[in-house]
MARGUTOR-793570 format. One record per residue (C-alpha): z, y, x; residue number from 1. Coordinates in Angstrom, 2 decimals, padded with zeros to 5 digits, always signed. Layout:
BEGIN
- Z  Y  X  NUM .
...
This chain:
BEGIN
- +000.00  +000.00  +000.00  1 .
- +000.94  +002.39  +002.83  2 .
- -002.41  +001.77  +004.55  3 .
- -004.28  +002.48  +001.31  4 .
- -002.46  +005.79  +000.94  5 .
- -003.35  +006.77  +004.50  6 .
- -007.00  +005.93  +003.84  7 .
- -006.98  +008.01  +000.65  8 .
- -005.46  +010.98  +002.53  9 .
- -008.12  +010.61  +005.22  10 .
- -010.89  +010.63  +002.60  11 .
- -009.38  +013.72  +001.01  12 .
- -009.28  +015.55  +004.36  13 .
- -012.87  +014.51  +005.08  14 .
- -014.01  +015.78  +001.68  15 .
- -012.22  +019.09  +002.23  16 .
- -013.78  +019.46  +005.69  17 .
- -017.22  +018.63  +004.28  18 .
- -016.76  +021.23  +001.57  19 .
- -015.76  +023.88  +004.13  20 .
- -018.72  +022.96  +006.32  21 .
- -021.11  +023.10  +003.34  22 .
- -019.77  +026.51  +002.26  23 .
- -020.02  +027.82  +005.83  24 .
- -023.66  +026.73  +006.01  25 .
- -024.47  +028.51  +002.73  26 .
- -022.55  +031.66  +003.72  27 .
- -024.37  +031.89  +007.08  28 .
- -027.79  +031.00  +005.70  29 .
- -030.43  +033.71  +006.34  30 .
- -032.02  +032.95  +002.95  31 .
- -030.37  +034.18  -000.20  32 .
- -028.65  +031.42  -002.23  33 .
- -027.63  +031.95  -005.87  34 .
- -026.32  +029.55  -008.51  35 .
- -027.26  +030.32  -012.10  36 .
- -025.53  +028.80  -015.13  37 .
- -027.14  +027.69  -018.39  38 .
- -026.82  +031.22  -019.81  39 .
- -028.88  +032.66  -016.92  40 .
- -025.90  +034.36  -015.27  41 .
- -025.09  +034.28  -011.56  42 .
- -021.93  +032.26  -010.78  43 .
- -022.37  +032.22  -007.00  44 .
- -024.24  +034.34  -004.44  45 .
- -024.11  +034.24  -000.65  46 .
- -024.17  +037.43  +001.50  47 .
- -027.91  +037.09  +002.18  48 .
- -028.56  +037.20  -001.57  49 .
- -026.49  +040.35  -001.80  50 .
- -028.61  +041.99  +000.92  51 .
- -031.82  +041.07  -000.92  52 .
- -030.57  +042.68  -004.15  53 .
- -029.05  +045.66  -002.32  54 .
- -025.50  +044.97  -003.59  55 .
- -022.38  +043.06  -002.44  56 .
- -022.54  +039.36  -003.19  57 .
- -019.37  +039.54  -005.32  58 .
- -020.93  +042.34  -007.35  59 .
- -023.70  +039.98  -008.51  60 .
- -021.33  +037.45  -010.10  61 .
- -021.50  +037.37  -013.88  62 .
- -024.71  +039.41  -014.02  63 .
- -027.96  +038.04  -015.49  64 .
- -030.33  +036.71  -012.84  65 .
- -033.22  +038.43  -014.64  66 .
- -036.06  +036.29  -013.30  67 .
- -037.64  +033.14  -014.71  68 .
- -036.68  +030.06  -012.72  69 .
- -039.21  +027.24  -012.25  70 .
- -037.86  +024.00  -010.76  71 .
- -041.27  +022.52  -009.97  72 .
- -042.90  +024.89  -007.47  73 .
- -042.27  +028.02  -005.42  74 .
- -043.14  +031.40  -006.93  75 .
- -043.12  +035.02  -005.84  76 .
- -041.01  +037.69  -007.51  77 .
- -040.54  +041.43  -006.93  78 .
- -036.89  +042.38  -006.46  79 .
- -036.02  +045.98  -007.39  80 .
- -033.18  +047.24  -005.23  81 .
- -030.80  +050.00  -006.13  82 .
- -031.86  +052.30  -003.27  83 .
- -035.47  +052.20  -004.51  84 .
- -037.03  +049.94  -001.87  85 .
- -038.62  +046.91  -003.44  86 .
- -039.07  +043.58  -001.68  87 .
- -041.21  +040.54  -002.40  88 .
- -039.24  +037.30  -002.51  89 .
- -040.29  +033.65  -002.47  90 .
- -038.12  +031.75  -004.96  91 .
- -037.48  +028.01  -004.86  92 .
- -035.08  +026.42  -007.35  93 .
- -033.63  +023.02  -008.22  94 .
- -031.40  +021.72  -010.98  95 .
- -027.86  +020.57  -010.13  96 .
- -024.44  +019.79  -011.64  97 .
- -021.40  +021.98  -010.98  98 .
- -018.00  +021.32  -012.57  99 .
- -019.66  +019.06  -015.11  100 .
- -022.22  +021.71  -016.17  101 .
- -025.95  +022.02  -015.58  102 .
- -026.78  +024.82  -013.14  103 .
- -029.79  +025.97  -011.17  104 .
- -029.58  +026.54  -007.43  105 .
- -032.14  +029.11  -006.24  106 .
- -033.18  +029.86  -002.65  107 .
- -034.55  +033.38  -002.04  108 .
- -036.58  +034.31  +001.04  109 .
- -037.79  +037.85  +001.85  110 .
- -041.59  +037.66  +002.43  111 .
- -042.35  +041.38  +002.12  112 .
- -043.59  +041.72  +005.71  113 .
- -045.70  +038.59  +005.37  114 .
- -047.36  +039.86  +002.18  115 .
- -048.11  +043.24  +003.78  116 .
- -049.58  +041.43  +006.77  117 .
- -051.78  +039.34  +004.44  118 .
- -053.03  +042.51  +002.77  119 .
- -053.76  +044.16  +006.13  120 .
- -055.54  +041.04  +007.39  121 .
- -057.65  +040.93  +004.24  122 .
- -058.54  +044.61  +004.58  123 .
- -059.38  +044.06  +008.25  124 .
- -061.57  +041.11  +007.33  125 .
- -063.44  +043.21  +004.77  126 .
- -063.95  +046.00  +007.32  127 .
- -065.26  +043.49  +009.85  128 .
- -067.63  +041.98  +007.30  129 .
- -069.00  +045.43  +006.45  130 .
- -069.37  +046.24  +010.14  131 .
- -071.18  +042.97  +010.81  132 .
- -073.61  +043.65  +007.96  133 .
- -074.31  +047.17  +009.27  134 .
- -074.83  +045.85  +012.79  135 .
- -077.10  +043.12  +011.48  136 .
- -079.30  +045.64  +009.66  137 .
- -079.36  +047.93  +012.69  138 .
- -080.29  +045.02  +014.93  139 .
- -083.12  +043.99  +012.61  140 .
- -084.44  +047.56  +012.57  141 .
- -084.30  +047.88  +016.37  142 .
- -085.91  +044.47  +016.79  143 .
- -088.81  +045.52  +014.62  144 .
- -089.21  +048.72  +016.64  145 .
- -089.10  +046.71  +019.87  146 .
- -091.85  +044.38  +018.61  147 .
- -094.13  +047.35  +018.05  148 .
- -093.20  +048.86  +021.38  149 .
- -093.68  +045.50  +023.12  150 .
- -097.30  +045.27  +021.96  151 .
- -098.01  +048.75  +023.29  152 .
- -096.31  +047.90  +026.60  153 .
- -098.22  +044.62  +026.86  154 .
- -101.54  +046.39  +026.51  155 .
- -100.54  +049.08  +028.98  156 .
- -099.43  +046.52  +031.57  157 .
- -102.68  +044.58  +031.18  158 .
- -104.77  +047.68  +031.79  159 .
- -102.60  +048.87  +034.67  160 .
- -102.76  +045.46  +036.35  161 .
- -106.57  +045.49  +035.95  162 .
- -106.71  +048.91  +037.63  163 .
- -108.30  +050.62  +034.62  164 .
- -107.31  +053.59  +032.50  165 .
- -108.09  +054.53  +028.92  166 .
- -110.28  +057.38  +030.12  167 .
- -112.26  +055.14  +032.46  168 .
- -112.92  +052.63  +029.69  169 .
- -113.61  +055.13  +026.96  170 .
- -116.69  +056.77  +028.56  171 .
- -118.88  +053.60  +028.91  172 .
- -117.71  +052.38  +025.53  173 .
- -118.94  +055.58  +023.91  174 .
- -122.38  +055.12  +025.51  175 .
- -122.47  +051.42  +024.55  176 .
- -121.60  +052.00  +020.90  177 .
- -124.03  +054.92  +020.65  178 .
- -126.94  +052.88  +022.03  179 .
- -126.17  +049.98  +019.68  180 .
- -126.23  +052.32  +016.73  181 .
- -129.60  +053.79  +017.84  182 .
- -131.15  +050.30  +018.24  183 .
- -130.02  +049.28  +014.77  184 .
- -131.36  +052.47  +013.20  185 .
- -134.83  +052.53  +014.84  186 .
- -135.75  +048.94  +015.57  187 .
- -136.19  +045.78  +013.56  188 .
- -135.19  +043.11  +016.11  189 .
- -135.73  +039.38  +015.58  190 .
- -132.81  +037.41  +014.12  191 .
- -131.76  +035.99  +017.49  192 .
- -131.46  +039.44  +019.09  193 .
- -129.66  +040.72  +015.99  194 .
- -126.99  +038.00  +016.35  195 .
- -126.42  +038.94  +020.00  196 .
- -126.18  +042.59  +019.09  197 .
- -123.59  +041.79  +016.40  198 .
- -121.41  +039.99  +018.94  199 .
- -121.72  +042.85  +021.40  200 .
- -120.84  +045.30  +018.65  201 .
- -117.75  +043.27  +017.67  202 .
- -116.56  +043.02  +021.26  203 .
- -117.15  +046.71  +021.93  204 .
- -115.19  +047.73  +018.84  205 .
- -112.34  +045.43  +019.84  206 .
- -112.12  +047.06  +023.28  207 .
- -112.28  +050.47  +021.60  208 .
- -109.32  +049.48  +019.45  209 .
- -107.32  +048.54  +022.55  210 .
- -108.18  +051.88  +024.15  211 .
- -107.09  +053.68  +021.00  212 .
- -103.71  +051.96  +021.13  213 .
- -103.26  +052.80  +024.79  214 .
- -104.15  +056.45  +024.15  215 .
- -101.53  +056.57  +021.37  216 .
- -098.75  +055.91  +023.89  217 .
- -096.45  +058.92  +024.52  218 .
- -097.75  +061.78  +026.64  219 .
- -095.51  +063.32  +029.25  220 .
- -094.85  +066.88  +030.25  221 .
- -095.97  +067.39  +033.83  222 .
- -095.95  +070.19  +036.35  223 .
- -098.32  +070.50  +039.35  224 .
- -097.27  +069.84  +042.91  225 .
- -099.14  +069.99  +046.22  226 .
- -101.82  +067.43  +047.17  227 .
- -102.82  +067.17  +043.49  228 .
- -099.73  +065.04  +042.64  229 .
- -097.82  +065.50  +039.41  230 .
- -094.26  +064.43  +038.57  231 .
- -092.07  +064.98  +035.56  232 .
- -090.36  +068.34  +035.21  233 .
- -086.76  +067.20  +034.64  234 .
- -084.49  +069.82  +033.08  235 .
- -081.29  +068.28  +034.42  236 .
- -079.95  +066.24  +037.33  237 .
- -080.67  +062.54  +036.96  238 .
- -078.54  +059.86  +038.62  239 .
- -080.53  +056.70  +039.36  240 .
- -079.21  +053.33  +040.52  241 .
- -081.69  +051.01  +042.28  242 .
- -080.64  +047.35  +042.35  243 .
- -082.98  +046.02  +045.02  244 .
- -082.29  +043.49  +047.81  245 .
- -085.55  +044.06  +049.75  246 .
- -085.27  +046.96  +052.21  247 .
- -089.01  +047.73  +052.26  248 .
- -089.22  +047.84  +048.46  249 .
- -086.17  +050.11  +048.32  250 .
- -087.76  +052.46  +050.87  251 .
- -090.89  +052.65  +048.68  252 .
- -088.76  +053.56  +045.68  253 .
- -086.74  +056.09  +047.66  254 .
- -089.93  +057.73  +048.97  255 .
- -091.02  +058.47  +045.37  256 .
- -088.03  +060.82  +044.93  257 .
- -088.26  +062.81  +048.15  258 .
- -090.18  +065.59  +046.40  259 .
- -087.43  +066.20  +043.81  260 .
- -083.95  +067.58  +044.42  261 .
- -082.86  +066.85  +040.83  262 .
- -082.84  +063.04  +041.23  263 .
- -079.90  +061.35  +042.99  264 .
- -080.49  +057.77  +044.11  265 .
- -077.87  +055.07  +044.80  266 .
- -078.40  +051.44  +045.78  267 .
- -076.96  +047.97  +045.14  268 .
- -078.37  +044.71  +046.56  269 .
- -077.02  +042.09  +044.13  270 .
- -076.13  +041.78  +040.45  271 .
- -072.42  +041.60  +041.27  272 .
- -072.62  +044.72  +043.44  273 .
- -074.63  +046.49  +040.74  274 .
- -072.01  +045.72  +038.08  275 .
- -069.24  +046.94  +040.40  276 .
- -071.08  +050.21  +041.11  277 .
- -071.75  +050.79  +037.40  278 .
- -068.05  +050.27  +036.63  279 .
- -067.10  +052.98  +039.16  280 .
- -069.82  +055.62  +038.70  281 .
- -071.98  +057.05  +035.92  282 .
- -075.76  +056.64  +036.00  283 .
- -078.54  +057.86  +033.73  284 .
- -081.02  +055.05  +034.46  285 .
- -081.16  +051.79  +036.45  286 .
- -084.20  +050.54  +038.39  287 .
- -083.68  +046.78  +038.35  288 .
- -085.47  +044.24  +040.53  289 .
- -086.15  +041.12  +038.45  290 .
- -085.39  +038.58  +041.21  291 .
- -082.10  +039.03  +043.09  292 .
- -079.98  +036.70  +045.27  293 .
- -077.37  +035.99  +042.58  294 .
- -079.48  +036.05  +039.41  295 .
- -082.33  +037.81  +037.61  296 .
- -082.77  +041.04  +035.71  297 .
- -082.18  +039.45  +032.29  298 .
- -078.80  +038.17  +033.53  299 .
- -077.87  +041.71  +034.55  300 .
- -078.83  +043.16  +031.14  301 .
- -076.68  +040.56  +029.42  302 .
- -073.74  +041.35  +031.71  303 .
- -074.15  +045.03  +030.83  304 .
- -074.07  +044.19  +027.13  305 .
- -070.87  +042.17  +027.57  306 .
- -069.25  +045.18  +029.23  307 .
- -070.67  +047.53  +026.57  308 .
- -072.51  +049.61  +029.18  309 .
- -075.43  +051.38  +027.52  310 .
- -077.39  +052.52  +030.58  311 .
- -081.18  +052.27  +030.12  312 .
- -082.87  +049.77  +032.45  313 .
- -086.38  +049.82  +033.94  314 .
- -087.40  +046.35  +035.11  315 .
- -089.39  +046.21  +038.36  316 .
- -090.88  +042.99  +039.74  317 .
- -093.31  +041.82  +042.37  318 .
- -094.56  +038.97  +040.19  319 .
- -096.46  +041.01  +037.58  320 .
- -096.08  +038.45  +034.80  321 .
- -096.72  +039.49  +031.21  322 .
- -094.19  +036.87  +030.11  323 .
- -091.53  +038.55  +032.24  324 .
- -092.45  +041.90  +030.72  325 .
- -092.08  +040.52  +027.20  326 .
- -088.75  +038.78  +027.85  327 .
- -087.34  +041.82  +029.66  328 .
- -088.20  +044.26  +026.89  329 .
- -087.00  +041.90  +024.17  330 .
- -083.71  +041.51  +026.03  331 .
- -083.23  +045.29  +026.16  332 .
- -085.17  +046.78  +029.09  333 .
- -086.71  +050.15  +028.29  334 .
- -089.75  +049.82  +030.59  335 .
- -091.45  +047.38  +032.95  336 .
- -094.06  +047.54  +035.69  337 .
- -094.97  +045.60  +038.89  338 .
- -094.00  +046.84  +042.34  339 .
- -097.59  +047.28  +043.46  340 .
- -097.98  +050.00  +040.80  341 .
- -095.02  +052.05  +042.05  342 .
- -095.83  +055.60  +043.08  343 .
- -094.26  +058.99  +042.61  344 .
- -096.21  +059.74  +039.43  345 .
- -095.77  +056.41  +037.64  346 .
- -092.09  +056.03  +038.50  347 .
- -091.23  +059.59  +037.46  348 .
- -093.05  +059.18  +034.17  349 .
- -091.31  +055.87  +033.50  350 .
- -087.89  +057.44  +034.13  351 .
- -088.66  +060.39  +031.87  352 .
- -089.96  +058.09  +029.13  353 .
- -086.88  +055.89  +029.45  354 .
- -084.50  +058.86  +029.23  355 .
- -086.28  +060.11  +026.12  356 .
- -086.09  +056.70  +024.46  357 .
- -082.41  +056.35  +025.39  358 .
- -081.68  +059.78  +023.90  359 .
- -083.56  +058.84  +020.74  360 .
- -081.63  +055.58  +020.49  361 .
- -078.32  +057.44  +020.82  362 .
- -079.41  +059.92  +018.15  363 .
- -080.34  +057.05  +015.83  364 .
- -076.95  +055.37  +016.34  365 .
- -075.16  +058.66  +015.72  366 .
- -077.21  +059.25  +012.57  367 .
- -076.49  +055.73  +011.33  368 .
- -072.78  +056.21  +011.94  369 .
- -072.92  +059.51  +010.09  370 .
- -074.81  +057.93  +007.19  371 .
- -072.24  +055.15  +006.99  372 .
- -069.45  +057.73  +006.79  373 .
- -071.35  +059.72  +004.18  374 .
- -071.80  +056.54  +002.13  375 .
- -068.04  +055.99  +001.88  376 .
- -066.32  +059.32  +002.58  377 .
- -066.13  +062.70  +000.93  378 .
- -067.06  +065.33  +003.52  379 .
- -064.66  +068.05  +002.31  380 .
- -061.43  +066.07  +001.93  381 .
- -062.04  +063.14  +004.28  382 .
- -061.00  +060.76  +001.49  383 .
- -063.07  +057.90  +000.17  384 .
- -065.74  +058.93  -002.32  385 .
- -066.16  +057.76  -005.89  386 .
- -068.76  +055.12  -005.07  387 .
- -066.51  +053.42  -002.52  388 .
- -063.54  +053.79  -004.85  389 .
- -065.30  +051.89  -007.65  390 .
- -066.26  +049.11  -005.28  391 .
- -062.68  +048.73  -003.98  392 .
- -061.24  +048.88  -007.51  393 .
- -063.39  +045.92  -008.59  394 .
- -062.25  +043.92  -005.56  395 .
- -058.58  +044.83  -006.01  396 .
- -058.70  +043.74  -009.65  397 .
- -060.15  +040.41  -008.56  398 .
- -057.42  +040.00  -005.93  399 .
- -054.70  +040.92  -008.42  400 .
- -056.02  +038.30  -010.82  401 .
- -056.17  +035.60  -008.14  402 .
- -052.74  +036.41  -006.68  403 .
- -051.11  +036.95  -010.10  404 .
- -049.83  +040.40  -009.12  405 .
- -049.90  +043.76  -010.86  406 .
- -052.17  +046.64  -009.86  407 .
- -051.70  +050.31  -010.71  408 .
- -053.72  +053.47  -010.30  409 .
- -053.35  +057.12  -011.14  410 .
- -055.84  +059.92  -011.65  411 .
- -054.90  +063.57  -011.27  412 .
- -056.61  +066.93  -011.11  413 .
- -055.62  +070.45  -010.14  414 .
- -054.44  +072.52  -013.10  415 .
- -056.51  +075.66  -013.88  416 .
- -058.63  +075.11  -010.76  417 .
- -061.41  +077.34  -012.12  418 .
- -058.98  +080.26  -012.26  419 .
- -058.16  +079.68  -008.57  420 .
- -061.85  +079.85  -007.69  421 .
- -062.37  +082.95  -009.82  422 .
- -059.36  +084.75  -008.36  423 .
- -059.64  +083.80  -004.68  424 .
- -063.21  +082.55  -004.24  425 .
- -064.70  +079.12  -003.72  426 .
- -063.71  +078.96  -000.02  427 .
- -060.09  +079.14  -001.13  428 .
- -060.73  +076.37  -003.66  429 .
- -062.31  +074.22  -000.94  430 .
- -059.31  +074.86  +001.31  431 .
- -056.96  +073.67  -001.45  432 .
- -059.03  +070.51  -002.06  433 .
- -059.04  +069.76  +001.66  434 .
- -055.27  +070.33  +001.76  435 .
- -054.76  +067.95  -001.16  436 .
- -056.81  +065.38  +000.75  437 .
- -054.57  +065.71  +003.81  438 .
- -051.44  +065.43  +001.69  439 .
- -052.73  +062.28  +000.01  440 .
- -053.41  +060.65  +003.36  441 .
- -049.88  +061.49  +004.53  442 .
- -048.15  +060.34  +001.33  443 .
- -049.89  +057.05  +000.49  444 .
- -049.36  +053.61  +001.96  445 .
- -051.82  +051.89  +004.25  446 .
- -052.69  +049.43  +001.47  447 .
- -053.39  +052.23  -001.03  448 .
- -056.88  +053.68  -001.55  449 .
- -056.96  +057.45  -002.18  450 .
- -060.27  +059.06  -003.08  451 .
- -061.85  +062.24  -004.36  452 .
- -063.00  +061.13  -007.80  453 .
- -065.08  +064.25  -008.46  454 .
- -064.68  +068.04  -008.41  455 .
- -060.96  +068.79  -008.41  456 .
- -060.12  +065.27  -009.62  457 .
- -058.55  +062.61  -007.37  458 .
- -057.62  +058.94  -007.84  459 .
- -055.36  +056.49  -006.00  460 .
- -055.34  +052.67  -006.22  461 .
- -051.92  +051.07  -005.59  462 .
- -052.25  +047.29  -005.00  463 .
- -049.33  +044.96  -005.76  464 .
- -047.53  +047.79  -007.56  465 .
- -046.00  +047.79  -011.02  466 .
- -046.44  +050.74  -013.35  467 .
- -042.85  +051.91  -012.91  468 .
- -043.20  +051.95  -009.11  469 .
- -046.51  +053.81  -009.33  470 .
- -044.88  +056.34  -011.64  471 .
- -042.20  +057.06  -009.02  472 .
- -044.82  +057.49  -006.27  473 .
- -047.02  +059.74  -008.41  474 .
- -044.10  +061.91  -009.52  475 .
- -042.99  +062.30  -005.91  476 .
- -046.48  +063.48  -004.97  477 .
- -046.63  +065.84  -007.98  478 .
- -043.44  +067.52  -006.84  479 .
- -044.76  +067.83  -003.28  480 .
- -047.90  +069.60  -004.54  481 .
- -045.76  +071.86  -006.74  482 .
- -043.52  +072.79  -003.78  483 .
- -046.28  +073.26  -001.16  484 .
- -048.18  +076.57  -001.19  485 .
- -051.66  +076.70  +000.36  486 .
- -052.44  +079.53  +002.76  487 .
- -055.90  +081.15  +002.74  488 .
- -056.86  +084.54  +004.17  489 .
- -053.23  +085.73  +004.26  490 .
- -052.76  +084.63  +000.62  491 .
- -050.23  +081.99  -000.41  492 .
- -051.65  +080.05  -003.37  493 .
- -049.54  +077.69  -005.47  494 .
- -051.10  +075.04  -007.69  495 .
- -049.87  +072.23  -009.92  496 .
- -051.36  +068.89  -010.87  497 .
- -051.48  +066.71  -013.97  498 .
- -051.68  +062.94  -013.61  499 .
- -052.37  +059.89  -015.72  500 .
- -051.31  +056.34  -014.75  501 .
- -052.46  +052.92  -015.85  502 .
- -051.84  +049.38  -014.65  503 .
- -053.68  +046.08  -014.54  504 .
- -051.76  +042.92  -015.38  505 .
- -053.12  +039.45  -014.56  506 .
- -054.79  +037.62  -017.46  507 .
- -055.08  +040.89  -019.41  508 .
- -058.87  +040.76  -019.20  509 .
- -059.01  +044.50  -018.56  510 .
- -062.07  +045.69  -016.68  511 .
- -062.25  +048.45  -014.07  512 .
- -063.82  +050.79  -016.62  513 .
- -061.09  +050.08  -019.15  514 .
- -058.40  +050.65  -016.53  515 .
- -059.92  +054.01  -015.60  516 .
- -060.29  +054.92  -019.26  517 .
- -056.58  +054.21  -019.85  518 .
- -055.60  +056.42  -016.88  519 .
- -057.99  +059.14  -018.04  520 .
- -056.43  +059.13  -021.53  521 .
- -052.98  +059.46  -019.98  522 .
- -054.28  +062.39  -017.89  523 .
- -055.68  +064.06  -021.02  524 .
- -052.28  +063.63  -022.67  525 .
- -050.53  +065.22  -019.66  526 .
- -052.82  +068.25  -019.84  527 .
- -052.52  +068.59  -023.61  528 .
- -048.72  +068.61  -023.38  529 .
- -048.58  +071.52  -020.95  530 .
- -049.87  +070.26  -017.56  531 .
- -047.83  +069.81  -014.35  532 .
- -046.58  +066.41  -015.45  533 .
- -047.17  +062.68  -015.13  534 .
- -048.03  +060.48  -018.12  535 .
- -048.60  +056.74  -018.27  536 .
- -050.42  +054.45  -020.67  537 .
- -047.06  +052.92  -021.71  538 .
- -044.41  +055.43  -020.68  539 .
- -044.13  +059.07  -019.72  540 .
- -042.33  +061.30  -017.29  541 .
- -041.80  +065.04  -017.56  542 .
- -041.10  +067.38  -014.65  543 .
């Protein structure tokens, strides 16, 4: 009997120790733990749960939990804290028995940072996709331009390698075609001679077409020098890098620039040395030998692309292959010619032509970048424009539906804006609109999308935001506008704004147009009730 009593005491001590250990684990757990009774009230909460709800753990006891509890799968809930900062929580729950009663044990984990990161990653992905599409279109356009240019260069190289010029070919062709026309007009030749003449005529016209293409190549501004030589009249200093391993070939290139004090020439002998020099110094153009000890010219162009160095390249080779010319230009070279054609005139013209093409390419890229900005941004305020806003709204509605989260937006305009323009002039009105744009950028979250909706009207999309939260944000911004005067030409101008809010709830079936219409009606109500206030589709707030 005595041994049985000792064993019972030991079991009791073990149970007490296990209970203390279990409670210690729950108290120290980083996740919030709450126990909810059958009436939905909290009967236990650990300190981590108190931090999530922004209140002491003991202060939660006896209060309704307030959120639906599903025992089958995890779900996300928005916890509204007393200090106004809301957090997103992952809730997992299981049924249990406590003191003979059915209870629900819920684990709460703060995933606010993770959700924000998901939103940022999704936005980044969308930006990257748009950038890739723009780059793809730009690449296709440049490729098409290069194909046209390549054909012109191919014909020019062929004629240069043959030692002929368009002028030299054009004179005998004119005589040939004229004589053929005279024969056909004044003679009636036998059929056999007529067939020969037709072939000659076809060939002559084909050569004439080639000459016409060659003559359509760009002309270059020249200025006379002594000994009847001409070189390009550069208007600025030009820094040239020659990547050439052969000393004699480099001397020939260097000799072409002795008559000009505006061209500075540097040298590298290998691809690796050329890359190193380019990394350290700035150059306007590179004269690149195709065959080098550690690679070829195409390898160098690819290395330049990897390092994002946009220095125009002129390919120079002793092989004179049309295939090399084609591959070089397609890879990105701006010009190509064999070494036996190098002289002061040809090299100067090639450099000038290359600089002009490089400048044009930069201008095109700048224009494309500007067009892309104009397609999505409002020039005056720097905010997104209405077209981009509508596109993002459609996507945000789709994301809200998929993620089962709420989406809000508000529209506002400047009260009596016409009177401001009439009293102070349109420049003052523009200054106020630009100031509103800056304020919106400073007072919206990274995940929000502010835009200039039109005229003096603005709109803001607030993803993963309930109507009540959007109302607080909009009211805060309304007060900031009310309290912030705008300075223009020594005048301090105060304005107010009226705003209308609406929200999108998953499974509501509301479209983007219907959501905007609801916000617009709330805005109309705000203006009809006296302006300088915020109204919602379901609730209202007065200043």
